[in-house]
Phi, psi and omega in degrees: 000130178284135175219139166240127187239111179272148176205170178105354179290176175158191182257131180221149178282156176305145185089343183281189187226151170213157172236121173266148177236146178232100178264123178265142171223146187081355178221158170265101191304327187290345179266004182247158160273126183247131179238145169260131179237162175218155180214111174278154176307132177075006183243159175278157176297135183229142174290132185252312182201151178224151172228126183277175176294334176276356176098355176292135179244152178214155185224151170286158186296327181295344186240349187303131182087352186244318183258148179219128178258143182208170181220140179245101184300325183290333178259000179054042192223139174250140183245154172229106174273119185241127178231171183044047184295141179241159182307327182285358171274350176301122182187173166269128180258132178241145168252151183223133177243138187218139169220145187255348186225140003283349180212149184286130178231136183216128181232144176241144170279179179269350179094148174226137182278135169239120172245127182249113190197145171269000000 
């Protein structure tokens, strides 16, 4: 059974930092493209950061320079390091793994809540 399990969310003050983890089981995370998404109340889910199977990273403009996505192949885990957090970063954060070949496979985690508030 394939599972992606996010952890690391919580309550943090503006300007603070958090590191989210997305641990895979039943899949080899490094052969997938993995994205971190977030969804705030009443908003659509948005893509925050991605890391491809080849290790290429990309970021939404709103988080560029503040968030860093990385992968630890030995731990089969993808991380999202978040710094200089703002109230507008408050959302449920989800990880998603996708591969297109030999057939399209996509898996989502259950989400972890991040709340930025003083």
